[in-house]
DRENKE-616651 format. One record per residue: residue in three letters; x, y, z of N, C-alpha, C, O in turn. Coordinates in pm, whole numbers, plus 50000, padded with zeros to 5 digits. Example, Ala and Ser with C-alpha at 12.3 -4.5 7.8 and 13.67 -1.06 7.14 Angstrom:
REM residues 2
ALA513194943150780512304955050780513204967050780514244966850846/SER512854977550708513674989450714512905000350787513415011450804/
//
This chain:
REM residues 375
MET476814901050838476994905950701478044897650629479014893150690/SER477854895850499478844888750420480024897850391479944910050407/ALA481134891850347482324899650316482044909650204482544920850208/ILE481264905650104480944914749993480124926550042480364937850001/SER479164924050131478364934950187479234944450269479064956550264/LEU480164938750345481074946950425481944955750336482144967550365/ILE482454949950227483284957750135482474968750069482954980050056/ASN481254965550026480384975849968480184987450065480254999150026/SER479934984150190479734994550291481005002650313480955014950326/GLY482144995750319483405002650341483735012550230484075024050258/VAL483615008150105483915017049993482935028749990483325040049961/ALA481655026050020480655036850022481005047350127480865059350102/TRP481445042950244481835052450349483045060750306483075072750331/PHE484035054450244485205061950197484795072750096485215084250108/VAL483995068949999483595078349894482745089549951482955101249918/ALA481795086150037480945096350098481765105950183481555118150178/ALA482705100550260483555109050344484415118250258484615129950292/ALA484925113050146485745121250057484945132950000485415144350002/VAL483755130049951482925140549889482505150949992482605162949967/LEU482025146350107481565155750210482715163950268482545175850296/ALA483865157650287485025165150337485435176050240485835186950281/PHE485325173150111485645183350009484615194650011484985206350002/LEU483345191250022482285201350021482375210650142482025222450133/PHE482855205350255482955213450376484395217950403484745221250516/SER485225217950299486635221650318486815236250359487885240050407/PHE485785244550339485875258550385485905259350537486325269450593/GLN485465248850604485505247950750486425236250785485985224750792/LYS487695239250808488715228850817488455218850929488605206750908/ALA488075223451044487855214251156486715204651126486825192651153/LEU485615209751072484485201151038484865191250928484485179550934/SER485605196050829486065187150721486925175950777486835164450733/GLY487775179350875488615169150938487805158651011488105146751003/TRP486765163051082485895153551152485175144451054485085132351075/ILE484655150150946483935142050847484875131750784484555119950774/ALA486055136550742487025127550678487485116750775487615105150737/GLY487735120650900488255111150997487245100551038487565088651039/ILE486035104851072485015095151115484595086250998484505074151013/GLY484355092350882483975084450765485055074550725484765063050693/GLY486315079150726487415070250693487595059150794487905047850757/ALA487385062350922487515052051027486455041251011486745029351025/VAL485215045350984484145035450965484415026950841484255014750845/GLY484835033450732485165025950611486295016050635486285004950582/SER487275020250715488415011450746487974999550829488444988350808/LEU487065001750924486554990751005485814980550920485984968450937/TYR484984985350828484284976250738485284968350652485104956350629/THR486334975150606487344968550522488054957450599488194946350549/ALA488504960650720489184950650802488244939050836488654927450837/ALA486984942250865486014931750897485794922350779485664910250798/ALA485764927750658485624919350539486814909850526486654898050494/GLY488014915150551489194906750545489174895850650489494884250619/PHE488814899150773488734889250880487684878550848487894866750876/THR486574882650791485504873150758485994862550660485734850650678/VAL486704866950557487204857450457488344849150514488414837050491/LEU489244855650588490414848450640490014837750741490564826750738/THR489084840650827488644830650925487824819650861487814808350910/GLY487134822750752486374812550681487234804150589486834793250547/ALA488454809350557489424802250473488874798750335489374789650269/VAL487834805850291487234803450160487054816850091486504826250149/GLY487504817949966487354830249891485904832649852485114823349842/VAL485564845349829484214849049786484324858449666485354864849646/SER483274859149588483224868149474481864874849470480894869749526/GLY481804886249403480554893649393480784906349314481604906449221/ALA480064916949349480184929549277479974941049373479264939849473/LEU480624952449342480364964649417479064970849366478834971649246/SER478224975049459476914980349419476994994449364476124998649289/LEU478055002049401478175015749353478445016449204477955025349136/VAL479225007049155479585006649013479514992148967479454982949048/SER479534990348836479564976748781481004971648788481784973648694/TYR481334965248898482724961848926482764948348995482414947149112/ASP483204938148922483294924648979484504923649072485574928749041/VAL484304917049185485374916149284485514901749330484584893749319/GLN486684898649383486914885749447487824887949567488784895649560/ILE487524881049675488324882049797488774868049833487964859549870/SER490064865649823490654852849860491304854349997491504865650043/PRO491644843350062492374844550189493674852550175494124858850271/LEU494284852250055495524859750034495264874750036495884881950115/ASN494364879449949494174894049951493354898750070493264910750095/ALA492734889350144492094893250271493124898850369492804907550449/ILE494354893750362495414898950449495694913450416495924921650505/TRP495664916750287495844930750246494684939250296494894950550340/LEU493474934050291492324941650339492444944550489492144955650533/ILE492874934650565493064936750709494124947350733493964956250817/THR495224946450659496304956150672495834970250639496074979650715/LEU495164971650525494654984750485493644990150586493655001950620/GLY492764981350633491734985750726492294990650858491875001050908/LEU493224983250915493784987151044494605000051033494495008951117/CYS495425000950928496225013050909495335024950877495565036050926/GLY494325022750794493395033550762492655038550885492375050450896/LEU492345029550977491675033351101492555042751183492085053251228/PHE493825039151201494745047551278494895061351214494805071651281/VAL495125061351083495365073851011494125082751014494235094851034/SER492955076850995491725084750991491445091551125491105103351129/LEU491605084151234491365090051366492405100851396492065111251452/TYR493635098351361494695108351381494435120751298494735131951340/ASN493875118851179493665129951086492675140251140492715151851101/ILE491795136051230490855145551291491625156251367491395168151349/ASP492555151851451493355161251529494315169051441494625180651467/TRP494805162551335495765169051245495185181751185495915191351160/HIS493895181951161493265193651099493205205651192492835216551149/ARG493565203951319493605215451411494825224151388494845235651430/HIS495845218751322497085226151303496885237151199496315234851093/ALA497365249151230497125260651143497795259351007497325264950909/GLN498905251851000499675251350876499225240450780499705240050667/VAL498325231750819497945220650732496705224150652495915232750690/LYS496565217250539495405219150452494465207150465494875196350509/CYS493225209150426492265198050426492725187150330493115190050217/ASN492685174750374493145163550290492135152150283492445141350233/GLY490935154650334489945143850342489575137850208489365125850198/LEU489495146250104489155141149971490205131349923489885120149883/GLN491485135549926492555127149873492755114449955492915103649898/ILE492735115650087493015103950171491915093450158492205081550146/ASN490675097650160489585087850152489435082050013489075070349999/MET489695089949909489665084349774490845074749754490715064649684/LEU491985078049814493135068849809492765055549871493055044949815/MET492125055949987491735043550054490715035749972490815023549961/ALA489725042749916488715035949835489345029149714489015017749683/ALA490255036249647490905030649529491795018849566491855008949493/ALA492505019849680493365008849724492554996349753492944985349714/VAL491424997949821490564986449850490044980349720490034968049706/CYS489614988749626489114983649498490214976449420489934966749349/ALA491454981049432492564974249365492784960349425492974950649352/VAL492744959549557492984946749625491954936249586492294924549567/ILE490694940249573489624930549550489274928949403488344921649369/ALA490014935549313489704934749170489834920349120490794913349152/SER488864916049041488914902748981489524903248842489684892848777/ASN489864915248796490384917448662491684925248673491724935548741/LEU492734920548608494034927148620493994941348566494654950248620/GLY493224943648460493114957148406492524966748507492994978048521/MET491474962348579490874970848681491814972648800491814983248863/PHE492594962448830493624963848934494554975348899494824983948984/VAL495034975748776495954986248733495274999848736495865009648781/VAL494035000548690493295013348690493125018648832493365030448858/MET492705010048924492495014349062493825018149129493875027549208/ALA494885010749098496195014349151496635027949099497285035549170/GLU496285030948974496605044048916495835055248987496405065649018/VAL494555053049011493765063049084494355065349223494475076749267/MET494705054549290495325055449423496605063649417496835072349501/ALA497465060649318498745067549307498555082449278499295090649331/LEU497575085849196497315100049167496845107349292497245118749316/CYS495995100949371495575107049498496785109349588496885119649655/ALA497705099749588498905101049671499775112649624500345119849706/VAL499905114349492500705125349438500175138749488500965147549523/PHE498865140349492498275152949535498395155049686498075165749737/LEU498845144949758499075146349901500485151049934500785154250049/THR501365151449834502715156649857502645171849861501945177949779/SER503345177949954503255192449972504295200049891504265212349888/ASN505205193049825506245199449746505995196449599505975184749559/SER505805206749518505435204649378506545197649300506245189749210/LYS507805200449332508915194049260508915179049282509025171349187/GLU508775174949407508765160649436507485154149384507495142549343/GLY506385161649386505145156449330505285153649181504755143749131/LYS506005162549111506215160548967507085148248940506835140748846/LEU508105146249024508955134349009508135121749026508225112548945/TRP507335121249131506495109449156505485107649044505235096449000/PHE504915118748997503935117848888504575111748764503985103148699/ALA505795116348731506475111248612506805096448626506555088548534/LEU507375092548740507725078548760506475069748765506475058448715/GLY505425074948826504185067248833503575064748697503065053948671/ARG503635074948610503055073148476503905063548393503375056348308/LEU505215063448417506055053448350505645039448393505505030548310/GLY505435037648522504995024548571503665020548513503465008948476/THR502735029948506501415026848450501505023248303500795014348256/LEU502385030148230502575026848088503075012548072502585005147986/LEU504045008648153504564994948146503484984748180503394974248118/LEU502674987948280501584978748317500524978048209499934967448185/ALA500264989248143499284989148033499784980447918499004973147857/ILE501084981247889501654972747784501544958047824501214949547741/ALA501834955147951501724941348000500294936247986500084924747946/CYS499314944648019497904940548006497534938147860496804928747829/TRP498034946547772497754944847629498334931647578497674924447503/LEU499564928547619500174915947578499414904047635499244893947567/LEU498964905147759498154894447818496874892247739496484880847713/TRP496224902947701494984901847623495244895247488494454887047441/GLN496364898947427496704893147298496954878147309496564870647219/ARG497574873647416497954859547428496874850847491496744839047456/TYR496104856547582495144848247657493694852147634492794844947676/GLY493454863547570492094867647538491264872247656490044873447644/THR491894874847769491164879347888492134885747986493344883447981/LEU491584894048076492354899348188491754894948321492204899148428/ASP490714886448315490114880948435491134871948505491674862748444/LEU491384874548632492454867548702492204852548714493144844648705/ARG490954848548734490664834148745490874827048612491434816148607/LEU490424833348504490634827448372492104827248335492604817548277/LEU492814838048368494254838348340494964827048414495834820448357/ASP494594824948540495234814448618495014800648554495944792648548/MET493804798048507493514785148443494264783748311494844773248284/ARG494254794048229494894793148097496404792748106497064787048020/MET496964798748211498414798548226498924785048276500134782548271/GLN498054776548323498474763048357498804755048232499574745448237/GLN498214759048120498514752747991499574760547914500474754647854/LEU499474773847917500424782547848500994792347951500374802647977/PRO502154789148011502684797348120502914811948080503124815047963/LEU502884820448179503124834648158504534836848107505494831148160/GLY504674845148003505984848047947506784857348038506234865848107/SER508094855548035508954863748120508954878348077509214887148159/ASP508644881147949508584895047905507454902547976507644913748022/ILE506294896247985505164902448054505454903448203505144913548266/TRP506054893148259506374893248402507324904748435507144911548536/LEU508334906748352509294917648376508614931248368508874940048451/LEU507764933048268507024945748257506194948148383506164959248437/GLY505524937648430504694938948549505514941648674505124949948757/VAL506634934748689507464936548808508054950648812508114956748918/ILE508484955848697509014969448695507894979548723508084988948800/GLY506734977548659505624986748680505144986948824505004997648884/PHE504904975148880504474974549020505644977649114505434982649225/GLY506874974649070508044977749152508234992749172508684997049278/LEU507885000649069507915015249085506935019749193507225029049269/LEU505795013349199504795016649301505255012049439505055018949539/ALA505875000349444506354994949572507635001749620507985000749737/GLY508335008549529509545015649567510765006849585511685010549657/ILE510784995149521511954986449536513164993049469513034999549366/ILE514314991349529515554996849473515954988349352515984976149364/PRO516274994349237516595008449211515435016849157515685026749087/LEU514215013449187513045020749137512435029549246511225031949245/HIS513255034149338512765040449461512875055649461512675061749566/GLY513175061849348513515076149347512505085149415512885095249475/TRP511245081749406510205090449464510035088749614509485097549680/VAL510485077549669510095073749805510575083549913509745088949985/PRO511895086149927512315094750038511805109050026511415115050126/GLN511805114549903511355128249885509865129849912509445139349978/ALA509065120449862507625121349881507265120350029506405127750077/HIS507905111350101507605109850244508055122250323507345126850413/ALA509215127550288509755138750364508935151450347508915159950436/ASN508245152850233507515165050203506005163250210505255171050152/ALA505565153050280504125150650295503735152050442504585151550531/SER502445153950465501955154250603502105140350665502265130450594/ALA502055139750797502205126850865501145116750823501505105250797/PRO499845120350815498865110450770499145105450628499005093550599/ALA499555114650540499845110650402501055101450396501025091150329/ALA502125105250467503335096950466503055083050521503595073150470/ALA502215082250624501855069250679501155060650574501415048650564/LEU500265066750496499555059150392500475055150278500305044550219/PHE501455063650245502405059850140503095046750175503205037750092/SER503545045750300504295033850342503415021750366503795010550332/THR502245023950423501435012650469500385008050370499884996850380/VAL500035016550274498995013150177499535013150034499495002949966/VAL500035024649989500435026149849501505016049809501355008849711/MET502585015549886503695006749850503304992049863503834983549791/LYS502384988949954501944975149971501084970349853501064958449822/ILE500384979549786499624975849667500594971749556500304962649479/GLY501734978449548502754974449451503244960349476503424952649382/LEU503454956849602503874943149635502814932949599503134922149550/LEU501544936449621500464927249585500454924749435500244913449390/GLY500674935149357500724933449212501854924249169501664915649083/MET503034926049228504164917449195503874902849231504174893849153/LEU503284900649348502984887049391501904880749305501994869049269/THR500874888549271499784883349189500294878249055499944867249013/LEU501134886148989501684881848860502544869348876502494860348792/SER503314868748983504234857549002503514844549033504034833749005/LEU502314845349091501584833249130500644828149022500184816749030/LEU500344836148920499404831848817499864819048748501004818348701/GLY499024809248742499354796548677500044786648767500034774648739/GLY500654791348875501344782448968502544775348909502914764648956/ASN503164781348806504314774748742505444784648716506034784748608/ALA505734792948814506794802948800508144796348780508474786848851/PRO508954801248685510314795848669511204799948786510914809648856/LEU512254792448807513114794648923513714808648925513854814649031/TRP514074813848807514784826648807513894838248852514394848548896/TRP512564836748841511684847148894511854848449044512014859449098/GLY511824837049113511984837249257513344842649298513444850449393/ILE514384838549226515734843449258515824858449235516434865649315/ALA515204863249126515214877649098514534885449210515024895949251/LEU513404880449259512724887149369513564886849497513594896549572/LEU514254875749520515134874949637516264885049628516584891749727/VAL516874886249511517974895749493517484910049510518114918049579/LEU516344913349448515774926749464515454929549610515664940649659/GLY514944919549680514634921249822515884923749904515884932449991/MET516944916249878518194918049952518784931949928519214938550022/ILE518804936249802519354949449769518534960449835519084969749894/THR517214959349824516344969649882516494970350033516564981250090/ALA516544958850098516684958550244518024964350288518084972350382/PHE519094960450221520434964950261520624979850236521044987150325/VAL520324984350115520544998350080519605007450159520015018050207/GLY518345003350173517405011350252517865013050395517815024050450/GLY518315002250458518805002950594520055011450606520215018750704/LEU520935010650506522175018450507521875033350501522445041150577/TYR520995037350410520645051550398519915056550522520075068150561/ALA519115048050585518405052150706519375056050817519085065150895/LEU520505049150825521485052050928522115065850912522605071551009/MET522105071150789522775083950762521815095750758522235106950730/GLU520535093550785519525103950766519215111350896519235105451004/HIS518915124350885518585132451002517135137151001516555139651107/ASN516535138450883515115142050875514305129750915514425119150853/ILE513475131151018512825119351075511895112450976511815100150975/GLN511195120050891510285113550796511055107150682510645096750630/ARG512175113350640512975107050536513655094550591513795084550520/LEU514065095050718514645083150782513625071750783513965060350750/LEU512395074850821511355064550823511055059350683510705047650666/ALA511195068050582510985063650444512045053450403511725043250342/TYR513295056150437514355046450405514165033650487514455022650439/HIS513675035150608513385023350689512265015150626512275002850632/THR511305021950565510255014950491510855007050375510464995550351/LEU511805013050304512465005750195513124993150247513034982550185/GLU513784994350362514404982550422513374971550446513624959850417/ASN512234975450498511204965550530510474960350407510044948850405/ILE510334968750305509804963850178510714952850124510244942850071/GLY512024954950139512974944650096512834931750175512904920850119/ILE512614932950306512434921050389511174913450349511184901250339/ILE510084920950326508844914550282509064907550148508604896350127/LEU509764914450058510014908749925510884896249934510734887149853/LEU511774895750032512564883550053511634871650083511814860750029/GLY510654873950170509714863250202508894859050082508734847150055/LEU508354868950009507544865749891508394858949784507934849749717/GLY509634863649768510534857349671510854843049708510974834449621/ALA511014840449838511254826649883510054817849851510214806349812/GLY508844823349868507644815649834507584812249686507254801049649/VAL507894822049600507904819649455508984809649418508784801149331/THR510144810549484511214800849461510764786849501511054777149432/GLY510044785849612509514772949655508554766949555508524754849536/ILE507744775449489506834770549385507624764649270507294753949218/ALA508684771749229509494766949117510184753749151510334745049065/LEU510614752349277511334740249319510384729349369510824718349402/GLU509084732449375508084723149427508424718749569508424706849602/GLN508724728749652509064726349792508004732849881508094744849909/PRO507004725249927505914731050007506394738250133505824748450172/ALA507434733050196507924739350319508464753250290508204762650366/LEU509204754650181509764767750145508644777450105508704789250138/ILE507644772350034506494780649997505824786150123505564798150134/ALA505554777150217504844781150339505674790850422505164801250466/LEU506944787550443507794796250525507964809950461507874820150529/GLY508204810150330508404822950261507174831750264507244843350303/LEU506044826150223504824834250215504314838250353503894849650373/VAL504354828950449503894832350584504784843250644504284852850704/GLY506094841850628507014851950681506804865450614506754875750682/GLY506684865450481506494877950410505184884750445505144896850467/LEU504114876950452502794882650482502694887150628502044897150658/TYR503334879850717503354884050858504044897550870503564906450939/HIS505184899050802505914911650814505194922850739505334934550775/LEU504424919450637503604929450568502654936150668502574948450674/LEU501944928050746501024933450846501774940250959501414951151002/ASN502824933751007503614938951118504194952651084504074962051162/HIS504834953650967505454966350928504424977350912504654988650955/SER503294974150851502274984450830501764990050962501525002150973/LEU501594981551061501094986251190502124994951262501795005851307/PHE503364990051272504324998051348504765010451271505115020451333/LYS504745009951138505135021851063504055032551070504365044451066/SER502795028451082501735038351106502005045851236501915058051241/VAL502345038351340502635044551470503815054151459503765065151514/LEU504865050151388506065058451379505825071251301506235081951344/PHE505155070351187504895082351108503945091851181504145103951181/LEU502905086351242501965094951314502625100951438502345112351474/GLY503505093351502504275098851613505195109951568505315120151636/ALA505855108051453506715118551398505905131051366506385142251385/GLY504675129151319503815140551293503465148051420503415160351421/SER503225140651528502925147051656504125155051708503965165751766/VAL505315149751686506525156851726506645169951648506955180451705/TRP506405169251517506455181451436505365191151479505575203251484/PHE504185185751509503045193751556503465201951678503125213651690/ARG504205195551769504575201851897505795210851884505845221551945/THR506795206751805508075213851802508315222051676509075231751678/GLY507665218251566507925224951438509185219951370509595225751270/HIS509805209151421511055203951365510885189451320510125181651378/ARG511635185951213511755172051172513205167351178513495155651152/ASP514105176451213515525173251225515755166451360515525172451465/ILE516205153951356516385146251479517365153051574517195152251696/GLU518385159751520519395165951605518835177751685519475182151781/LYS517675182851647517065193951719515975189351816515245197451872/LEU515875176251834514785170851916515285164752046514645155652101/GLY516395169552097516915164452223515955167052338515385177952348/GLY515765157252425514885158652540513415157252509512565160252593/ILE513095152652388511685151552350510955141152434509735141852450/GLY511695131452487511065121152570510425126852695509405121752741/LYS511025137452752510455143752872509245152352837508295153352915/LYS509285158652719508195167552680506975159752629505835163852650/MET507225148452564506135140552504506325125852541506635117752454/PRO506135122252668506425108452711505545097952646506035087152613/VAL504255100752627503355090752568503745087952424503845076352383/ILE503975098652346504385096952206505725089752199505935081252113/SER506635093252288507955086852288507855071952316508535063952251/ILE507015068152412506835053952442506205046752323506615035652288/ALA505205053152261504555046952145505545044752032505545034251968/MET506405054752007507395053351900508465043251938508985036151851/LEU508795042352066509755032352110509215018352087509945009452042/VAL507935016252118507305003252093507285000351944507554989151901/GLY506955010651862506935008951717508295005751663508455003951542/
//
């Protein structure tokens, strides 16, 4: 199968699983099985599409058959597809067992629609559609938070980010007459992207990525969400924000030096402050959320180094920065999935998220403890 066929199949499985899980939500266990199996198959198709493009080292373009939606898959966003697919696979399979817990609610609709929207955002050939799909993904994530107060905070911050991105898209249309990413890239080689639009985009996508100081929603949303949802926030939602920041920075291939330096500074601040707060936290999911901020900062350091290398015309710096950032993007998503799902299993067994109340958990749950230690 071609990468486009694989993506079509993956998105179809996500959407079908979401709809069927919702229709059978009166029977929680069955809904969990539908959501989990459908999501796992969709995730496998997504990862396979990414591997197909990455191993071929040639981008492909086409359309989704479900809707009139032009897509393109480059070796760069293929890495995001692999990341989303592998993390989605873990979360979907775990979610089957999660539905056995008496205190949890059915989440198959939100989780599978979140995954479908995230995949559509990654493969969008049009920046406007990227923003729309990222918005759908973020709204699904908001409904996965179990605390209405924190959900409202995330909703408000998310809509601010979307407003800024909408303004950026409008300015792009005014200046370049298109939002098609390939056309924008060609036209920006003659008329470089303005820093005003870049700043709007970085702030808008930065709110989604949770970079400090735009991170207000991150610890609260993770702490008050189920383990599968929290895992997706860290491994899928926030990574789409990083993709948006990188996409804007690479358009035209003529980024000014201060863009790269700004990304490096934001990365350093996010990594340092996130790690510092993680050391002081006792709620295991909030601790992991701050740890995610630390790693988002590390990834941003790599991406910022790559953008700086473009400005300085230093191929070695470009390669080292982007390879390091993208490697850690995949690495962090995989181990953070394990950690959040492991934390969920601990809560499943003990009813606690306070680390100080979990003494001796290694003897009670040796397999989970080893998995989290490896993560």
